[in-house]
N, C-alpha and C positions, 0 to 999 in steps of 0.2 A: 317450178321449184317445189319440192316436196314440203308438206306440212311440217311445221317446226318441232323440235324437241326442246322443251323447257327445263332447264337444270335449276335447282335450288339448294342452297346450303347457308348455314349460319356460322358465326364464329366471333368470340369475344374473349376476354380475360378469363372468364369462368369456364367456358366450354372448349377453349383453345381454337386454332385456326386450321387444323388438319382438314376437317371436313370441307371447308371453304376452299382450301388449296386444291384438294382433290377434285372438287366439282369444277372449278375454274380451269384447272389443267385439262380435264377430260373435254370440257367444252371447247377449249381451244384446239384440241386434237381433232375432234369430229367436225369442227367448222371448216375443215378441207373438203368434206363432201357432204355435210348435213347443214340444213338451216337451223342454227342453234341460237337459243336465247338463255340468258343466265340471270336469276333473280336472288336477292338477298336483302335482308335489313341490317346487315352487319355494318358497324362503322369502319371496318377494315376492308370493305368489299372493293373500292377503287384501288387501294394500295396492292391488294393480292392480284388484282387484274393487271396492274402496271408491272409488278414484278414477274409475272409469268408471261408477259407479252412476247418475249424473245422466243418462246417455244410454241407460241400458237401457230397453228397451220392454216388459219383463216380467221376472218373477222366474225365476231358474234355480237348480238346486242345485249346490253346490260339493263337491268330494270331494278331500281333502287326502291325497296319497300320501306314503309314506315318503321322507324327505329322505336325500340322500347327498352326501358331499363329492366324489364322482367326477362328472367331466363328463357331464351328461345325454345328450349326443351318443353317449358311449362305453358306455352301459349300456342299449342297446336291447332286449336280450332280457329283463332284468329288468323294464324299464318296460312292454314289450309284454305280458308275461305278467300283469302287474297290470291293464293296461288291458283285456286280453281278459276276464279274470276278473270285472272290475266291469261290463264290457258285457254279460256273460251274466247277471248278477245283476239288471241293470237291464232286460233283454231289449231292449237297445238295437238299433235298425234300421241304425245307421250309427256308425262311430268315425271322427272326424276329428282327425288328429294333426298339429300344425303344428311343423316344425323338422327339423334334419338328423340325428334320431336313426337310428343304424344297426341297425334292425330286421333280424333274420334272416328267411331264406326261410320258415321254419316257424311263426314266432312267432304269427301270426294265422291259420293254416291251419285249425283247427277253427272259429274265429269266423266265417270267410268264408262258411260254409254258411248262417249266419243273419243275418249283418250285413255291410253294405258297409264296406270299409276305404278311407279317403281320406286321402292324405298331402299336405301342403302345403309347398312350397319344400324338398323333401327329396331330395337326390341321393345320399344314402348308404345308403338301404334297398334290400334285393334287389328286382330288377324283377319277381320272381315272388310277391313277399309282400304285395302290395296290390291293389286293384281300379282305383283312379284316382289319378294323380299330378297335382297342381295346382302349376304353376310361374308365379309372378307375371310380369308383363310384363318382358321382357328377360332373365329368368332361363332361358329355353328354350334351353339349349346345344344347338346342332344336332347334336353328336356324341352327346349324351345321348339326345335324342329320336329319333335314328336307331337307336341300340341298342335303345330301347323302342318301336319302330314297331308292335309287336303289342299294347302296352299302351295303354290310354286315357290320354293326356296332354292337359291342359287348360292353355292359356296365353293371354295377352292382357290388355287392360284390365279386363275383366269379372272377372278373377280377381286384381286388385290392389287392395290395401287402403289407405285413408286413414283416419285417426282420425276418429270421429264429430264432433268439434268442426271439423275441417277441412271436412267435408261442409256444415256449417251456413255456414261462411264462403264456401265455393265458390259456394253458391247466391245469395250477395250480389253476386256478380260481382267481378271484379278491382278493386283499389283504384286510384284515379287516380295516375298516376306521381309527381305533385307531392305527394301525401299519403304516400308511402312515404319512409322515412328510416332510416338506419343499417344495421348489419350484424348478422344473426342468427346465433348460434352454438349448435350442439347436437351434443354427441358421445356421446349415449347416457346411459341412466339411471344406469349405475355408472361409466363412463369409467375403466376400470383403468389405461389408459395415460396418464392425465393430460392428455389432448388439449385439454381445455377451456382449462386454464391456459397451455399451449403457444400455442394459437391467439389467446387474448387478448394475450399478450406480443408475439407476432409482429405482430398486426394494429394494436396500438397505435403500432408504428413504421412501418406501411404506409399507414395511412389515418387521416384526422382525424374520420371518421364516429363516431357513437355505437355502442357495441358492446353487444348484449343477448345474455347467455349464459344457456342453461338449466342449472340444477343439479338433477339427478334426485334422488329420495329415497335412492337407493342410492349417490350419489356420495360416495367417502370423502375427497375433497379440499375439502369445503365450508368449512372454516376458512380453508384457503389461498385459496380463491377470494373469501371475503369480505375477506380482507385486501388481495387485489389490487384489489378493488372499491374499497376505502377509499382506496388510494394513487393512484387513477387520475383523481382530480379531476373526478368526474362523468362521465367518458367511458365507464364500464363500469356496466352494470345487470345484476343477476342476477335471473332469474325461475324459477318452478318450478310444476309441476302443469298441470292442464288446466281451463279453456281458455286460461289466460294464456299458456302456451308457444306455443300455436297462433295466437293473436291477434298476439303479437310477431312470429312468422314472416310472418303475412300483411301486417303493416304495414312490413316490412324492404324495403330497396332490393336487398339481396344476401343470401345465406346461406352459411355454411360448415358443413356437417354430416358426421359420420361415416356411412358408407354403411349404410343401413337405412330403417325406415319414414318417417322425417322427410325423407329424400331424396325420397321420393314425394309427400310433402305439399308440399314446395316446388314440385315439378312441377305438382301439381294447383292451387296458388295462384298459378302464373306467376312465382315468384320465381327469378331467376338464381342458380346454385348452383355453389359449389366443394365438390365431394363428396371426402371424405378417407377413406383406407383406415384401419380399426382397427389394423392391425399393420404399417403401412408398405409393404404390397404391394398394388398395384392388380391384383386378380384378374380372372378372366374375366367374372364377373357384373357387376362394377363397371365394367369396360370396356365391356361391351354397353350397360349403362345410360347412360353418359355419351354414347356414339355415338348411341344411340336418341333422346335428348333434345338432342342438339347444335343449334344452338351455345349454348344456354342453360345447359348442364352441362359442367363441366371436372373431370376426375378428378385428384386429387393423392395421392401416397404419404404426405405428412405436412402438417400445417398450415404448417410453415415453407417449404414450396414454393410458397406463394401469392405471386404477384407482381402479378397483375392480376385483376379480376372480368370475367366474361363481359360483353360489351357490349350483348347483345341476348338475347331468349329466342324459341325457335322457336314455343312456343305453339300446338300444333296441337289444343288442347281435348280431349285424351284424357279419356274418362270414367273416373275412377278410383273404386273403392269400392263396387262392385256384388257384392262377394264373398259376402255373406250370402245374397242371393237366388239366386246362382248355385249355391252349396253345397246349398241347400234343394232345388234342382231335381234334384241328384244322388241324393237320398235318398228314393226312392219309398216 
């Protein structure tokens, strides 16, 4: 058996679960042909693995790392040392870490003589502390890549992930326009800012369409949202889990999503999208995303800024979701 690939990601109410979902999905995909291990300190690790199990093409080992109340992005050195130690014990040929963890210059220095270090969607790590940086479509800040021109940086559609349930829906082809109905709302698994309820209240006044909102397992406003559903006279429906969430997105006329993986899923499915900032600030990544997929994507600071939906979708049929195969090619 080939030396293993060790995947790592974190996820909580503050940082979202998208990075963890992406890594567990890719690990399950590559487990068909690779010796795969996945590590995380996230309290949601087991739940994400269980939810994605139906799409896994093989078994992989899970390693629970010590949990901490500290934001995972801010404890790069401690996470890095744990990862490096685990990689050595496994004799891993590559470590793939997903997320904006601020790894120091030296944290993987000894490991890199025996294993490749690949970082995904990480603009915080030291440019001399890894072998390859992977930036999903639109995340390739020209200023960042200019600073890292001596470092291998990979970007473009092949490095952009969509949920395995979306891959199946994409292969079925786009839904007929007259078969789509309603507005899909997804504000992340935890939604600490309460964006789901805010979007529902605003859209109930702005449109007469059916509203379908995703309520993730980590969402702390579940009871409030159920009450809102009950008061809406059938105009609000709550869904959760996969593939129900992805199927609801595929059948929607429009979508309103917090910026993250679901935004790319809407693009892949050809659903016009209002993309909302988690913190009320349209940052450079989000602005590039909206401009890249215009006119079918409009960026908003808050749900309450929605006045109209995009009237058409550019639909350039970008191939999203080949991340697993692309990563495997990086790990000789």
